[in-house]
C-alpha positions, 0 to 999 in steps of 0.5 A: 327865434322859435320862442319869439315867433311863438309869442308873436303869434300867441299873444295877439291870438290871446288878446283877440280871444279876450276881446271877443269874449268881452264883446260876447259877454257885453252882447248877451248882457245887452240882450238880457237888459233888452228882454228885461225891459220888454218884460217890464212893458208887458200889460198889467192885469185888471187891478193894475198889478202884473200877474205872475207868469208861469210858462210851460215849454211844451211844443206838443201839448195837444199830443194826448200822451202821459206827458200831456196829462202831467202838463194839464194836471200841473196847470190845474194844480197851480190855478187851485193854489195861486190866484195871481198866477197866469199860466202860459203854454208855449206850443207848436200845435198851430193846427188847433185853437187854444179852446180846442186844445183845452177841450182835447185835454178834457176829452182825453184826460178828464181834466177841467181847468179852472181859469183860461190858459194863455197859449203862445203858438211857435212857428219853428217847431219843425226844428225839434222834429226828429225826421229833420236830423237823420244823423246826430239826432240828439244834438240836432234836436237839442240845438233846434230847441234852443232856437225854438226856445228863443222864439218862445222867449221873444214872444213872452217873457215869463217870471217862472219857466218850466220845461215840461217836455225834456228840452233841457237846452232851453233852460240856460236861455230862460235863466240867464237871458230871460232872468227867469226862475227856472225848473223842469219836469223830467219824464225821460233823460235825453241821454242815459247811462243805459244808452251809453252801455247799448253803444259800448256793448254794440247792441242793435236797438231802435236808436242804434242801427245795425251798421253802427253795431257791426263796426267797432270804428263807428261804435267808438265814434258814436260813444265819443259823441254820446259822452260829449252830449252827456257832458253838455246835457249835464251842464245845461241841466245843472242850471235848474233851480228845481228839478222834478223827475217822474220815477226812481229810474229817472232819478238815478240817471238825472242825479248821475248826469246833472248832479243836482241832488239838493234840488231834485225830487220824485214827483210821480205823474198824475194817474186818473186812478179814481176814474178807473177805480170806479169800474166795478171789480168782480169775478170774470163771467164765462166768455167766448173771448178774452181781450189783451189791451195795450195803452201807449203812444205809437212811438218806436220805443214803445215796441208794439212790434214785440206785442204783436209777435208775442201775441202771434206766438201765444195764438200759435200755442193755443190753436183750437183752444177756447175762449178766443183772444183779441189784442187791442192796441190803444194809442195816440198818433202825433204825426205822419211818422206815427201813422206810418208806424201804425201802417207798418204794424198792420203789415206785420199783423198780416205777415204773422197772420193775426190781422183778424185778432188785432184791433187798432184804436187811435186817438180815442176818447176817454170814455172808450178807453175806459170801456176797453180797459174795463173789459180787458183781462190783461194789460200789456206794456213792452217798452224797455226802460220805460221811464214811468208808465202811466198806461201801466198804472191805468191798466192796474187801476182799471182791474186788468192783470198787468204784464209790463217790461222787466225794467225802468219804472214798471220794475222799480216803482209800479209792478212791485209787491204790495204788502207782500202780495203779487200786483202783476207780471214782468217779462223781457222778450217775445218768449217770456211775454207769450209764456207769461200771457199763457200763465195768466190765462191758465190761472182760475178767475178767482186767482186773477181777481186776487191779483187785480185787487192787490194791484188796485190797492197799490195804485193810490200812491199815483193819484192826482191828489198825491201829484198835486201835493208833491208838485206844489212842495217841489215848486215852492222854491220858485215862488219865494 
């Protein structure tokens, strides 16, 4: 009787599930055919031929960070190589015109595009704002990116789709519904094995609140959620035809999560090293003030608070010593949250009594950035597990003595010995940063010059030209 009851319930349920699955497949197939038809009806070029559309999904293309430098260099590279290519940028920066965005790229990064770019302005960018998801932020942003990607796909169907900002959940959408060849440039894995270990070990960090670390139950729940998300992230990432990563650190994480070894390669981000190498390098003249410069966007993971605390500790230990020290924090603000973060950092400066010794320079033009780096003695960077660190490379090329975090890209790829010689320094916490800065200032100007020269010689592998060569090589399969 029980078996008959089970069969009478199970068989209709299986039948219904099968019907629903078939309906879903037919619906998706119909949507794909409709999108393909829409693509075929799109306008042809002047010669009657339809240009090859290469679209970059970059909702914050006007943000002015390292990721944006990669975007504009990638577009310029494709324009140089392929005549029949039209580059499209999906962006949510509706407060600026296309001309203003391109002008901003030139002003901030010294990058001049060869041909015009087509901008597709998206209205639903708010769906990927972290502030919309106070809890389950990773999942919320990822699902939000699917809806944003759908809006992008409906507005313009490309031939080649590149996710250049880390929204991997859009990749299956463009591949299977858009019928596009798909690739991505990964700056930072959305989730990493390091993040899993932070939760597993109940460490308090900016993305792991104290109320979670203090509760074994919440920690276990978050760990299950992270493992589920990592599985889903691996699934969508594995749909990519071409995967480019920006460092050895990112490569290790992407290979373990996506398992796309055959189509994955390291493409170091383009750093405008030549512009900085043009700054004359000479023994420092005696001065009444030394400057320490930090270059990075005002985002929580960049840990500017650590820089200020370490600097305050250094000043405390140097009371009465000459020359005096100045910390200059240079970075971009993308939104109101970033601006609030800057205000909080200014409050921290007041609290520690270092307001007069710390300068904030926000969204400054390239020439001013160059001047600050040319005058600085130390280049400071404090992000834990920085995926690469364009700011680190720029500081080294400009001739500062770099002090970066002992993890991620700086540790594995950038601040490494060059021909057996020291190129810079690494630290991990407030004490070690303060101690290392004190040590750098204790060196003779001649010794510092030696380190600066070693660093400069080591950064040629991060040049625009090297990026162009490796980027084109990696992209080749998408053009066949």
